[in-house]
Each structure stands twice: as C-alpha cells, then as structure tokens.
PyMOL Python script that loads the backbone (N, CA, C, O; Angstrom):
from pymol import cmd

cmd.read_pdbstr("""\
ATOM      1  N   MET A   1     166.757 116.854 231.870  1.00  0.00           N
ATOM      2  CA  MET A   1     167.202 115.632 232.536  1.00  0.00           C
ATOM      3  C   MET A   1     168.644 115.354 232.124  1.00  0.00           C
ATOM      4  O   MET A   1     169.015 115.554 230.968  1.00  0.00           O
ATOM      5  N   THR A   2     169.439 114.900 233.059  1.00  0.00           N
ATOM      6  CA  THR A   2     170.823 114.572 232.736  1.00  0.00           C
ATOM      7  C   THR A   2     170.871 113.321 231.872  1.00  0.00           C
ATOM      8  O   THR A   2     169.929 112.530 231.838  1.00  0.00           O
ATOM      9  N   GLU A   3     171.978 113.163 231.181  1.00  0.00           N
ATOM     10  CA  GLU A   3     172.193 111.997 230.331  1.00  0.00           C
ATOM     11  C   GLU A   3     172.055 110.716 231.147  1.00  0.00           C
ATOM     12  O   GLU A   3     172.649 110.590 232.218  1.00  0.00           O
ATOM     13  N   MET A   4     171.279 109.776 230.645  1.00  0.00           N
ATOM     14  CA  MET A   4     171.081 108.514 231.357  1.00  0.00           C
ATOM     15  C   MET A   4     171.704 107.390 230.552  1.00  0.00           C
ATOM     16  O   MET A   4     171.507 107.298 229.341  1.00  0.00           O
ATOM     17  N   ASN A   5     172.468 106.522 231.237  1.00  0.00           N
ATOM     18  CA  ASN A   5     173.004 105.359 230.558  1.00  0.00           C
ATOM     19  C   ASN A   5     172.012 104.196 230.695  1.00  0.00           C
ATOM     20  O   ASN A   5     171.035 104.288 231.439  1.00  0.00           O
ATOM     21  N   ASN A   6     172.272 103.116 229.976  1.00  0.00           N
ATOM     22  CA  ASN A   6     171.338 101.990 229.974  1.00  0.00           C
ATOM     23  C   ASN A   6     171.148 101.380 231.354  1.00  0.00           C
ATOM     24  O   ASN A   6     170.051 100.926 231.679  1.00  0.00           O
ATOM     25  N   GLU A   7     172.197 101.359 232.176  1.00  0.00           N
ATOM     26  CA  GLU A   7     172.049 100.807 233.531  1.00  0.00           C
ATOM     27  C   GLU A   7     171.072 101.629 234.354  1.00  0.00           C
ATOM     28  O   GLU A   7     170.243 101.069 235.071  1.00  0.00           O
ATOM     29  N   LYS A   8     171.157 102.938 234.261  1.00  0.00           N
ATOM     30  CA  LYS A   8     170.252 103.829 234.986  1.00  0.00           C
ATOM     31  C   LYS A   8     168.828 103.685 234.449  1.00  0.00           C
ATOM     32  O   LYS A   8     167.866 103.627 235.215  1.00  0.00           O
ATOM     33  N   ILE A   9     168.709 103.627 233.118  1.00  0.00           N
ATOM     34  CA  ILE A   9     167.382 103.438 232.520  1.00  0.00           C
ATOM     35  C   ILE A   9     166.799 102.102 232.965  1.00  0.00           C
ATOM     36  O   ILE A   9     165.626 102.023 233.329  1.00  0.00           O
ATOM     37  N   LEU A  10     167.620 101.047 232.937  1.00  0.00           N
ATOM     38  CA  LEU A  10     167.161  99.723 233.368  1.00  0.00           C
ATOM     39  C   LEU A  10     166.649  99.771 234.799  1.00  0.00           C
ATOM     40  O   LEU A  10     165.588  99.224 235.102  1.00  0.00           O
ATOM     41  N   SER A  11     167.389 100.416 235.666  1.00  0.00           N
ATOM     42  CA  SER A  11     166.983 100.528 237.068  1.00  0.00           C
ATOM     43  C   SER A  11     165.638 101.242 237.198  1.00  0.00           C
ATOM     44  O   SER A  11     164.766 100.801 237.947  1.00  0.00           O
ATOM     45  N   GLU A  12     165.476 102.331 236.476  1.00  0.00           N
ATOM     46  CA  GLU A  12     164.212 103.090 236.506  1.00  0.00           C
ATOM     47  C   GLU A  12     163.062 102.265 235.928  1.00  0.00           C
ATOM     48  O   GLU A  12     161.966 102.241 236.487  1.00  0.00           O
ATOM     49  N   VAL A  13     163.318 101.592 234.807  1.00  0.00           N
ATOM     50  CA  VAL A  13     162.291 100.768 234.157  1.00  0.00           C
ATOM     51  C   VAL A  13     161.832  99.652 235.094  1.00  0.00           C
ATOM     52  O   VAL A  13     160.633  99.412 235.238  1.00  0.00           O
ATOM     53  N   ILE A  14     162.792  98.970 235.732  1.00  0.00           N
ATOM     54  CA  ILE A  14     162.447  97.895 236.674  1.00  0.00           C
ATOM     55  C   ILE A  14     161.622  98.465 237.835  1.00  0.00           C
ATOM     56  O   ILE A  14     160.661  97.837 238.279  1.00  0.00           O
ATOM     57  N   GLY A  15     161.990  99.632 238.316  1.00  0.00           N
ATOM     58  CA  GLY A  15     161.235 100.264 239.403  1.00  0.00           C
ATOM     59  C   GLY A  15     159.798 100.541 239.025  1.00  0.00           C
ATOM     60  O   GLY A  15     158.886 100.311 239.818  1.00  0.00           O
ATOM     61  N   ILE A  16     159.594 101.032 237.817  1.00  0.00           N
ATOM     62  CA  ILE A  16     158.241 101.328 237.335  1.00  0.00           C
ATOM     63  C   ILE A  16     157.455 100.032 237.119  1.00  0.00           C
ATOM     64  O   ILE A  16     156.306  99.911 237.544  1.00  0.00           O
ATOM     65  N   ILE A  17     158.084  99.081 236.463  1.00  0.00           N
ATOM     66  CA  ILE A  17     157.418  97.806 236.178  1.00  0.00           C
ATOM     67  C   ILE A  17     157.061  97.078 237.474  1.00  0.00           C
ATOM     68  O   ILE A  17     156.019  96.428 237.565  1.00  0.00           O
ATOM     69  N   GLY A  18     157.930  97.194 238.465  1.00  0.00           N
ATOM     70  CA  GLY A  18     157.738  96.477 239.731  1.00  0.00           C
ATOM     71  C   GLY A  18     156.435  96.788 240.430  1.00  0.00           C
ATOM     72  O   GLY A  18     155.888  95.946 241.143  1.00  0.00           O
ATOM     73  N   LYS A  19     155.934  97.996 240.227  1.00  0.00           N
ATOM     74  CA  LYS A  19     154.671  98.380 240.866  1.00  0.00           C
ATOM     75  C   LYS A  19     153.474  97.694 240.224  1.00  0.00           C
ATOM     76  O   LYS A  19     152.386  97.674 240.799  1.00  0.00           O
ATOM     77  N   HIS A  20     153.670  97.131 239.033  1.00  0.00           N
ATOM     78  CA  HIS A  20     152.554  96.601 238.254  1.00  0.00           C
ATOM     79  C   HIS A  20     152.634  95.096 238.004  1.00  0.00           C
ATOM     80  O   HIS A  20     151.724  94.525 237.403  1.00  0.00           O
ATOM     81  N   THR A  21     153.705  94.445 238.455  1.00  0.00           N
ATOM     82  CA  THR A  21     153.868  93.024 238.156  1.00  0.00           C
ATOM     83  C   THR A  21     153.190  92.145 239.195  1.00  0.00           C
ATOM     84  O   THR A  21     153.143  92.472 240.381  1.00  0.00           O
ATOM     85  N   ARG A  22     152.672  91.035 238.727  1.00  0.00           N
ATOM     86  CA  ARG A  22     152.076  90.063 239.645  1.00  0.00           C
ATOM     87  C   ARG A  22     153.117  89.066 240.130  1.00  0.00           C
ATOM     88  O   ARG A  22     152.950  88.457 241.187  1.00  0.00           O
ATOM     89  N   ASN A  23     154.185  88.896 239.370  1.00  0.00           N
ATOM     90  CA  ASN A  23     155.186  87.884 239.695  1.00  0.00           C
ATOM     91  C   ASN A  23     156.440  88.555 240.261  1.00  0.00           C
ATOM     92  O   ASN A  23     157.410  88.789 239.540  1.00  0.00           O
ATOM     93  N   GLN A  24     156.405  88.859 241.553  1.00  0.00           N
ATOM     94  CA  GLN A  24     157.534  89.552 242.185  1.00  0.00           C
ATOM     95  C   GLN A  24     158.805  88.705 242.178  1.00  0.00           C
ATOM     96  O   GLN A  24     159.910  89.247 242.150  1.00  0.00           O
ATOM     97  N   GLY A  25     158.656  87.382 242.203  1.00  0.00           N
ATOM     98  CA  GLY A  25     159.829  86.502 242.141  1.00  0.00           C
ATOM     99  C   GLY A  25     160.588  86.676 240.839  1.00  0.00           C
ATOM    100  O   GLY A  25     161.817  86.752 240.834  1.00  0.00           O
ATOM    101  N   ALA A  26     159.858  86.738 239.740  1.00  0.00           N
ATOM    102  CA  ALA A  26     160.497  86.941 238.430  1.00  0.00           C
ATOM    103  C   ALA A  26     161.096  88.336 238.340  1.00  0.00           C
ATOM    104  O   ALA A  26     162.119  88.536 237.685  1.00  0.00           O
ATOM    105  N   LEU A  27     160.460  89.299 238.995  1.00  0.00           N
ATOM    106  CA  LEU A  27     160.979  90.669 238.975  1.00  0.00           C
ATOM    107  C   LEU A  27     162.348  90.727 239.645  1.00  0.00           C
ATOM    108  O   LEU A  27     163.233  91.458 239.198  1.00  0.00           O
ATOM    109  N   ALA A  28     162.519  89.960 240.712  1.00  0.00           N
ATOM    110  CA  ALA A  28     163.781  89.969 241.461  1.00  0.00           C
ATOM    111  C   ALA A  28     164.958  89.526 240.597  1.00  0.00           C
ATOM    112  O   ALA A  28     166.096  89.922 240.848  1.00  0.00           O
ATOM    113  N   THR A  29     164.693  88.711 239.586  1.00  0.00           N
ATOM    114  CA  THR A  29     165.767  88.233 238.713  1.00  0.00           C
ATOM    115  C   THR A  29     165.594  88.750 237.281  1.00  0.00           C
ATOM    116  O   THR A  29     166.135  88.176 236.335  1.00  0.00           O
ATOM    117  N   ALA A  30     164.840  89.831 237.137  1.00  0.00           N
ATOM    118  CA  ALA A  30     164.564  90.366 235.797  1.00  0.00           C
ATOM    119  C   ALA A  30     165.845  90.779 235.088  1.00  0.00           C
ATOM    120  O   ALA A  30     166.769  91.327 235.689  1.00  0.00           O
ATOM    121  N   SER A  31     165.870  90.498 233.795  1.00  0.00           N
ATOM    122  CA  SER A  31     166.994  90.898 232.946  1.00  0.00           C
ATOM    123  C   SER A  31     166.414  91.556 231.695  1.00  0.00           C
ATOM    124  O   SER A  31     165.202  91.730 231.576  1.00  0.00           O
ATOM    125  N   MET A  32     167.284  91.911 230.784  1.00  0.00           N
ATOM    126  CA  MET A  32     166.841  92.546 229.543  1.00  0.00           C
ATOM    127  C   MET A  32     165.929  91.616 228.741  1.00  0.00           C
ATOM    128  O   MET A  32     165.109  92.086 227.952  1.00  0.00           O
ATOM    129  N   GLU A  33     166.065  90.291 228.938  1.00  0.00           N
ATOM    130  CA  GLU A  33     165.278  89.323 228.182  1.00  0.00           C
ATOM    131  C   GLU A  33     163.948  88.977 228.838  1.00  0.00           C
ATOM    132  O   GLU A  33     163.137  88.270 228.238  1.00  0.00           O
ATOM    133  N   THR A  34     163.704  89.453 230.047  1.00  0.00           N
ATOM    134  CA  THR A  34     162.473  89.133 230.768  1.00  0.00           C
ATOM    135  C   THR A  34     161.268  89.687 230.022  1.00  0.00           C
ATOM    136  O   THR A  34     161.227  90.868 229.676  1.00  0.00           O
ATOM    137  N   GLU A  35     160.280  88.816 229.778  1.00  0.00           N
ATOM    138  CA  GLU A  35     159.073  89.221 229.056  1.00  0.00           C
ATOM    139  C   GLU A  35     158.044  89.794 230.024  1.00  0.00           C
ATOM    140  O   GLU A  35     157.738  89.200 231.058  1.00  0.00           O
ATOM    141  N   LEU A  36     157.518  90.963 229.663  1.00  0.00           N
ATOM    142  CA  LEU A  36     156.591  91.666 230.554  1.00  0.00           C
ATOM    143  C   LEU A  36     155.298  90.890 230.767  1.00  0.00           C
ATOM    144  O   LEU A  36     154.873  90.703 231.907  1.00  0.00           O
ATOM    145  N   LEU A  37     154.672  90.439 229.697  1.00  0.00           N
ATOM    146  CA  LEU A  37     153.376  89.785 229.833  1.00  0.00           C
ATOM    147  C   LEU A  37     153.512  88.362 230.368  1.00  0.00           C
ATOM    148  O   LEU A  37     152.792  87.974 231.288  1.00  0.00           O
ATOM    149  N   LYS A  38     154.423  87.590 229.800  1.00  0.00           N
ATOM    150  CA  LYS A  38     154.542  86.181 230.172  1.00  0.00           C
ATOM    151  C   LYS A  38     155.263  85.994 231.500  1.00  0.00           C
ATOM    152  O   LYS A  38     154.731  85.350 232.404  1.00  0.00           O
ATOM    153  N   ASP A  39     156.467  86.547 231.631  1.00  0.00           N
ATOM    154  CA  ASP A  39     157.289  86.301 232.821  1.00  0.00           C
ATOM    155  C   ASP A  39     156.813  87.090 234.039  1.00  0.00           C
ATOM    156  O   ASP A  39     156.766  86.560 235.149  1.00  0.00           O
ATOM    157  N   LEU A  40     156.463  88.350 233.827  1.00  0.00           N
ATOM    158  CA  LEU A  40     156.085  89.209 234.957  1.00  0.00           C
ATOM    159  C   LEU A  40     154.573  89.264 235.181  1.00  0.00           C
ATOM    160  O   LEU A  40     154.100  89.866 236.145  1.00  0.00           O
ATOM    161  N   GLN A  41     153.828  88.633 234.284  1.00  0.00           N
ATOM    162  CA  GLN A  41     152.370  88.540 234.403  1.00  0.00           C
ATOM    163  C   GLN A  41     151.696  89.915 234.497  1.00  0.00           C
ATOM    164  O   GLN A  41     150.819  90.147 235.329  1.00  0.00           O
ATOM    165  N   ILE A  42     152.136  90.806 233.623  1.00  0.00           N
ATOM    166  CA  ILE A  42     151.545  92.141 233.549  1.00  0.00           C
ATOM    167  C   ILE A  42     150.416  92.085 232.523  1.00  0.00           C
ATOM    168  O   ILE A  42     150.621  91.661 231.386  1.00  0.00           O
ATOM    169  N   ASN A  43     149.224  92.516 232.933  1.00  0.00           N
ATOM    170  CA  ASN A  43     148.104  92.489 231.980  1.00  0.00           C
ATOM    171  C   ASN A  43     148.095  93.763 231.134  1.00  0.00           C
ATOM    172  O   ASN A  43     148.846  94.704 231.394  1.00  0.00           O
ATOM    173  N   SER A  44     147.239  93.774 230.127  1.00  0.00           N
ATOM    174  CA  SER A  44     147.261  94.881 229.164  1.00  0.00           C
ATOM    175  C   SER A  44     146.881  96.219 229.797  1.00  0.00           C
ATOM    176  O   SER A  44     147.411  97.257 229.401  1.00  0.00           O
ATOM    177  N   ALA A  45     145.984  96.210 230.761  1.00  0.00           N
ATOM    178  CA  ALA A  45     145.622  97.471 231.429  1.00  0.00           C
ATOM    179  C   ALA A  45     146.815  98.018 232.213  1.00  0.00           C
ATOM    180  O   ALA A  45     147.081  99.220 232.175  1.00  0.00           O
ATOM    181  N   ARG A  46     147.520  97.167 232.908  1.00  0.00           N
ATOM    182  CA  ARG A  46     148.713  97.590 233.643  1.00  0.00           C
ATOM    183  C   ARG A  46     149.813  98.040 232.692  1.00  0.00           C
ATOM    184  O   ARG A  46     150.580  98.950 233.005  1.00  0.00           O
ATOM    185  N   PHE A  47     149.886  97.396 231.525  1.00  0.00           N
ATOM    186  CA  PHE A  47     150.894  97.768 230.532  1.00  0.00           C
ATOM    187  C   PHE A  47     150.702  99.222 230.104  1.00  0.00           C
ATOM    188  O   PHE A  47     151.674  99.963 229.959  1.00  0.00           O
ATOM    189  N   VAL A  48     149.455  99.627 229.904  1.00  0.00           N
ATOM    190  CA  VAL A  48     149.157 101.020 229.548  1.00  0.00           C
ATOM    191  C   VAL A  48     149.623 101.944 230.669  1.00  0.00           C
ATOM    192  O   VAL A  48     150.215 102.990 230.400  1.00  0.00           O
ATOM    193  N   ASP A  49     149.364 101.570 231.923  1.00  0.00           N
ATOM    194  CA  ASP A  49     149.832 102.373 233.062  1.00  0.00           C
ATOM    195  C   ASP A  49     151.350 102.509 233.049  1.00  0.00           C
ATOM    196  O   ASP A  49     151.890 103.579 233.331  1.00  0.00           O
ATOM    197  N   ILE A  50     152.031 101.419 232.721  1.00  0.00           N
ATOM    198  CA  ILE A  50     153.500 101.429 232.673  1.00  0.00           C
ATOM    199  C   ILE A  50     153.992 102.401 231.599  1.00  0.00           C
ATOM    200  O   ILE A  50     154.909 103.185 231.841  1.00  0.00           O
ATOM    201  N   ILE A  51     153.385 102.349 230.422  1.00  0.00           N
ATOM    202  CA  ILE A  51     153.780 103.258 229.328  1.00  0.00           C
ATOM    203  C   ILE A  51     153.587 104.713 229.763  1.00  0.00           C
ATOM    204  O   ILE A  51     154.461 105.551 229.542  1.00  0.00           O
ATOM    205  N   LEU A  52     152.452 105.005 230.376  1.00  0.00           N
ATOM    206  CA  LEU A  52     152.192 106.375 230.846  1.00  0.00           C
ATOM    207  C   LEU A  52     153.216 106.799 231.893  1.00  0.00           C
ATOM    208  O   LEU A  52     153.660 107.947 231.906  1.00  0.00           O
ATOM    209  N   GLU A  53     153.590 105.870 232.771  1.00  0.00           N
ATOM    210  CA  GLU A  53     154.600 106.190 233.787  1.00  0.00           C
ATOM    211  C   GLU A  53     155.968 106.421 233.154  1.00  0.00           C
ATOM    212  O   GLU A  53     156.708 107.310 233.576  1.00  0.00           O
ATOM    213  N   PHE A  54     156.309 105.614 232.131  1.00  0.00           N
ATOM    214  CA  PHE A  54     157.568 105.840 231.401  1.00  0.00           C
ATOM    215  C   PHE A  54     157.576 107.262 230.839  1.00  0.00           C
ATOM    216  O   PHE A  54     158.570 107.978 230.960  1.00  0.00           O
ATOM    217  N   GLU A  55     156.462 107.664 230.225  1.00  0.00           N
ATOM    218  CA  GLU A  55     156.392 108.994 229.619  1.00  0.00           C
ATOM    219  C   GLU A  55     156.586 110.087 230.668  1.00  0.00           C
ATOM    220  O   GLU A  55     157.305 111.057 230.433  1.00  0.00           O
ATOM    221  N   ASP A  56     155.948 109.928 231.815  1.00  0.00           N
ATOM    222  CA  ASP A  56     156.087 110.919 232.885  1.00  0.00           C
ATOM    223  C   ASP A  56     157.498 110.934 233.455  1.00  0.00           C
ATOM    224  O   ASP A  56     158.103 111.996 233.596  1.00  0.00           O
ATOM    225  N   ARG A  57     158.017 109.768 233.778  1.00  0.00           N
ATOM    226  CA  ARG A  57     159.321 109.672 234.440  1.00  0.00           C
ATOM    227  C   ARG A  57     160.465 110.172 233.553  1.00  0.00           C
ATOM    228  O   ARG A  57     161.355 110.887 234.014  1.00  0.00           O
ATOM    229  N   PHE A  58     160.427 109.785 232.272  1.00  0.00           N
ATOM    230  CA  PHE A  58     161.527 110.115 231.366  1.00  0.00           C
ATOM    231  C   PHE A  58     161.244 111.346 230.507  1.00  0.00           C
ATOM    232  O   PHE A  58     162.089 111.765 229.716  1.00  0.00           O
ATOM    233  N   ASN A  59     160.042 111.928 230.667  1.00  0.00           N
ATOM    234  CA  ASN A  59     159.652 113.111 229.899  1.00  0.00           C
ATOM    235  C   ASN A  59     159.789 112.868 228.395  1.00  0.00           C
ATOM    236  O   ASN A  59     160.412 113.650 227.676  1.00  0.00           O
ATOM    237  N   VAL A  60     159.191 111.763 227.940  1.00  0.00           N
ATOM    238  CA  VAL A  60     159.193 111.399 226.520  1.00  0.00           C
ATOM    239  C   VAL A  60     157.759 111.100 226.091  1.00  0.00           C
ATOM    240  O   VAL A  60     156.880 110.899 226.928  1.00  0.00           O
ATOM    241  N   GLN A  61     157.536 111.074 224.790  1.00  0.00           N
ATOM    242  CA  GLN A  61     156.264 110.640 224.228  1.00  0.00           C
ATOM    243  C   GLN A  61     156.514 109.300 223.551  1.00  0.00           C
ATOM    244  O   GLN A  61     157.415 109.185 222.721  1.00  0.00           O
ATOM    245  N   ILE A  62     155.731 108.296 223.894  1.00  0.00           N
ATOM    246  CA  ILE A  62     155.876 106.973 223.291  1.00  0.00           C
ATOM    247  C   ILE A  62     154.677 106.736 222.372  1.00  0.00           C
ATOM    248  O   ILE A  62     153.562 106.521 222.849  1.00  0.00           O
ATOM    249  N   PRO A  63     154.904 106.774 221.052  1.00  0.00           N
ATOM    250  CA  PRO A  63     153.809 106.524 220.118  1.00  0.00           C
ATOM    251  C   PRO A  63     153.245 105.112 220.318  1.00  0.00           C
ATOM    252  O   PRO A  63     153.963 104.201 220.729  1.00  0.00           O
ATOM    253  N   ASP A  64     151.952 104.942 220.022  1.00  0.00           N
ATOM    254  CA  ASP A  64     151.303 103.644 220.224  1.00  0.00           C
ATOM    255  C   ASP A  64     152.024 102.509 219.507  1.00  0.00           C
ATOM    256  O   ASP A  64     152.189 101.422 220.061  1.00  0.00           O
ATOM    257  N   GLU A  65     152.454 102.765 218.268  1.00  0.00           N
ATOM    258  CA  GLU A  65     153.118 101.692 217.522  1.00  0.00           C
ATOM    259  C   GLU A  65     154.447 101.305 218.176  1.00  0.00           C
ATOM    260  O   GLU A  65     154.854 100.145 218.111  1.00  0.00           O
ATOM    261  N   GLU A  66     155.115 102.258 218.799  1.00  0.00           N
ATOM    262  CA  GLU A  66     156.355 101.959 219.521  1.00  0.00           C
ATOM    263  C   GLU A  66     156.033 101.189 220.803  1.00  0.00           C
ATOM    264  O   GLU A  66     156.732 100.236 221.146  1.00  0.00           O
ATOM    265  N   ALA A  67     154.990 101.595 221.503  1.00  0.00           N
ATOM    266  CA  ALA A  67     154.588 100.899 222.733  1.00  0.00           C
ATOM    267  C   ALA A  67     154.238  99.454 222.425  1.00  0.00           C
ATOM    268  O   ALA A  67     154.562  98.553 223.200  1.00  0.00           O
ATOM    269  N   ASP A  68     153.574  99.229 221.288  1.00  0.00           N
ATOM    270  CA  ASP A  68     153.187  97.873 220.896  1.00  0.00           C
ATOM    271  C   ASP A  68     154.393  96.975 220.635  1.00  0.00           C
ATOM    272  O   ASP A  68     154.272  95.751 220.669  1.00  0.00           O
ATOM    273  N   SER A  69     155.552  97.574 220.375  1.00  0.00           N
ATOM    274  CA  SER A  69     156.753  96.781 220.089  1.00  0.00           C
ATOM    275  C   SER A  69     157.475  96.338 221.359  1.00  0.00           C
ATOM    276  O   SER A  69     158.444  95.583 221.287  1.00  0.00           O
ATOM    277  N   ILE A  70     157.013  96.797 222.520  1.00  0.00           N
ATOM    278  CA  ILE A  70     157.663  96.437 223.782  1.00  0.00           C
ATOM    279  C   ILE A  70     157.129  95.106 224.274  1.00  0.00           C
ATOM    280  O   ILE A  70     155.947  94.983 224.597  1.00  0.00           O
ATOM    281  N   SER A  71     158.006  94.103 224.331  1.00  0.00           N
ATOM    282  CA  SER A  71     157.591  92.829 224.911  1.00  0.00           C
ATOM    283  C   SER A  71     158.519  92.399 226.035  1.00  0.00           C
ATOM    284  O   SER A  71     158.129  91.598 226.885  1.00  0.00           O
ATOM    285  N   THR A  72     159.741  92.919 226.051  1.00  0.00           N
ATOM    286  CA  THR A  72     160.694  92.558 227.100  1.00  0.00           C
ATOM    287  C   THR A  72     161.166  93.814 227.838  1.00  0.00           C
ATOM    288  O   THR A  72     160.955  94.938 227.384  1.00  0.00           O
ATOM    289  N   VAL A  73     161.802  93.594 228.975  1.00  0.00           N
ATOM    290  CA  VAL A  73     162.407  94.705 229.717  1.00  0.00           C
ATOM    291  C   VAL A  73     163.415  95.418 228.815  1.00  0.00           C
ATOM    292  O   VAL A  73     163.485  96.647 228.807  1.00  0.00           O
ATOM    293  N   GLY A  74     164.187  94.652 228.064  1.00  0.00           N
ATOM    294  CA  GLY A  74     165.181  95.224 227.160  1.00  0.00           C
ATOM    295  C   GLY A  74     164.563  96.105 226.094  1.00  0.00           C
ATOM    296  O   GLY A  74     165.123  97.142 225.740  1.00  0.00           O
ATOM    297  N   ASP A  75     163.397  95.693 225.574  1.00  0.00           N
ATOM    298  CA  ASP A  75     162.704  96.518 224.583  1.00  0.00           C
ATOM    299  C   ASP A  75     162.374  97.886 225.177  1.00  0.00           C
ATOM    300  O   ASP A  75     162.543  98.915 224.524  1.00  0.00           O
ATOM    301  N   ALA A  76     161.903  97.883 226.424  1.00  0.00           N
ATOM    302  CA  ALA A  76     161.548  99.143 227.093  1.00  0.00           C
ATOM    303  C   ALA A  76     162.788 100.012 227.294  1.00  0.00           C
ATOM    304  O   ALA A  76     162.754 101.214 227.030  1.00  0.00           O
ATOM    305  N   VAL A  77     163.874  99.410 227.758  1.00  0.00           N
ATOM    306  CA  VAL A  77     165.119 100.151 228.000  1.00  0.00           C
ATOM    307  C   VAL A  77     165.641 100.742 226.687  1.00  0.00           C
ATOM    308  O   VAL A  77     166.034 101.907 226.640  1.00  0.00           O
ATOM    309  N   THR A  78     165.643  99.944 225.637  1.00  0.00           N
ATOM    310  CA  THR A  78     166.138 100.399 224.337  1.00  0.00           C
ATOM    311  C   THR A  78     165.295 101.552 223.802  1.00  0.00           C
ATOM    312  O   THR A  78     165.832 102.549 223.318  1.00  0.00           O
ATOM    313  N   LEU A  79     163.978 101.413 223.893  1.00  0.00           N
ATOM    314  CA  LEU A  79     163.089 102.457 223.390  1.00  0.00           C
ATOM    315  C   LEU A  79     163.257 103.756 224.172  1.00  0.00           C
ATOM    316  O   LEU A  79     163.365 104.829 223.578  1.00  0.00           O
ATOM    317  N   VAL A  80     163.280 103.664 225.487  1.00  0.00           N
ATOM    318  CA  VAL A  80     163.454 104.868 226.307  1.00  0.00           C
ATOM    319  C   VAL A  80     164.795 105.512 225.990  1.00  0.00           C
ATOM    320  O   VAL A  80     164.878 106.729 225.823  1.00  0.00           O
ATOM    321  N   GLY A  81     165.837 104.707 225.908  1.00  0.00           N
ATOM    322  CA  GLY A  81     167.164 105.233 225.571  1.00  0.00           C
ATOM    323  C   GLY A  81     167.170 105.965 224.240  1.00  0.00           C
ATOM    324  O   GLY A  81     167.768 107.033 224.111  1.00  0.00           O
ATOM    325  N   LYS A  82     166.497 105.381 223.245  1.00  0.00           N
ATOM    326  CA  LYS A  82     166.408 106.004 221.926  1.00  0.00           C
ATOM    327  C   LYS A  82     165.661 107.335 221.991  1.00  0.00           C
ATOM    328  O   LYS A  82     166.071 108.315 221.369  1.00  0.00           O
ATOM    329  N   LEU A  83     164.570 107.363 222.742  1.00  0.00           N
ATOM    330  CA  LEU A  83     163.769 108.582 222.835  1.00  0.00           C
ATOM    331  C   LEU A  83     164.464 109.686 223.638  1.00  0.00           C
ATOM    332  O   LEU A  83     164.181 110.867 223.438  1.00  0.00           O
ATOM    333  N   LEU A  84     165.360 109.315 224.532  1.00  0.00           N
ATOM    334  CA  LEU A  84     166.092 110.288 225.330  1.00  0.00           C
ATOM    335  C   LEU A  84     167.234 110.940 224.547  1.00  0.00           C
ATOM    336  O   LEU A  84     167.694 112.022 224.912  1.00  0.00           O
ATOM    337  N   HIS A  85     167.684 110.305 223.498  1.00  0.00           N
ATOM    338  CA  HIS A  85     168.857 110.817 222.769  1.00  0.00           C
ATOM    339  C   HIS A  85     168.514 111.488 221.487  1.00  0.00           C
ATOM    340  O   HIS A  85     169.405 111.961 220.781  1.00  0.00           O
TER     341      HIS A  85
END
""", "prot")
cmd.dss("prot")
cmd.show_as("cartoon", "prot")
cmd.util.cbc("prot")
cmd.orient("prot")
C-alpha cells in the first residue's frame, strides 16, 4: 500500500464508520473529536465490524487492547496511522 497521510486515513475511516453509524447527521460533521459510541451511536457489535474492516482495508492487525482504546474518530486515525508506519 502506498504511504497514507492522516487526511487520506481520515477519509477512509469515515467511509468505513459511515456504513455502521445510526446517526448520519453527526457523521456528516464528524471530526477527529467525534465519539464513535456516543455521537455516532455505534453499538459494540458494529464496533467489532468496524475494527475488522479497518484491518482488511489497511492490511493491519489491531490487537484487542488497542481496539479498546478507540473512542473517537481521531483515535482510529491515529492508531491506523501508527500501524501503517
């Protein structure tokens, strides 16, 4: 995979999350501070699907303890960026 910057990762992360969010209005204005569970109303089962999709899309392995640390869009972008480099 070619080098990805945070803007590209953010775009990909939002695309993946968008398929699983109940609050499409909040998704439209999502930022790095947007909370996945509270703001986007993503439940824990969907969260697991999102993690699996991140792993497939970015070709990374996300350990459970790292996945548990994701609460915002920014957390996801930062973690994916770290795992890609």
